[in-house]
N, C-alpha and C positions, 0 to 999 in steps of 0.2 A: 505494499500499501504506499503511495507516496503521499509527502505533506499536504499537498493540496487535496487526495482523496479523503486524507484522514479528517482534515478541517471541515470539507464538505459536508461527512457523516456526523460528525460533531452538531455542527449547525443545522443539520437537519434533525437530529434529535431533540437539540434545545428549539428549534421551531415548531415542533410538534407537541411539546411538552412531555418528552419521553426519556429524558436524563433519568437515569437511576444514580443514588447516593450511598456510597458506604458510610458506615458507622464513624468513621475518622472523618470522612469528609463535613458529615453534619456536625461532628464537636469542632471542627477549625470554622465552618459557618459562622457557628454559634459566636467561638471566641471574636470573629471576626464582623460580628454584627450583620452578616450577609444572609438575605432571604435566596431562595431559590428564584426568584424573579431576577436577582441580582446576577447570579451564577449564567441562567438561562441568556441575560444580556450580555455578559462579557463572553459567552461563547457567541453569539451572534455577531459580536462587534470585532472579533479577535482578526489579527493580520496574519497568523502563521500557526504552524504545529511541528514542533519538531521531536523528534523520534526521541525515546528514552531509552525503552528496550522492549522484547516481548512485543505486543499490542498497546505498550502504554504511553502516552503524547501529551507533552506540555502545550498549553496553548497560548498563544502570547498575543499582546496588545489589545486586549480586551477590556471594557471600562464595566463597572456596573451602572446603576439607574441614576447614581448620582455624579458619573462622570468619572469616577477615581479608577483608578488602574486595578486589576482583578485577574489574577493569575490562577488556571484551573490547571490539575494533571486529571487525564481523563485516560480510562481504557476503552478500547474498542473490542468486544468482545460480537461474534456474529448475531445481528437483529438487538444489541444491546450497546450502550455508550454508559459507561459507569465514570461519575467525578469519584476521585479517588482523594483530593485533596484539594482545598483553596489556599490561594497566597496572596498577601497584599501587596 
């Protein structure tokens, strides 16, 4: 999978409200006062995806609903996009 394909798949899941969240991601979202809508917005506005390992991608360049930078680490499984963690 290319970075562009990964970003398209992540954006599609965000657009359709189909992102799944690990417990770790939910904890980080709580710590950073980020809601699911913020994560979805960050995925939709992201400008790149950088392969990390296996099917894990660092989603870069996205912003939350307030316009603040919000980084996402996501795993792409067949049919599912999992948000693994959220960074400020």
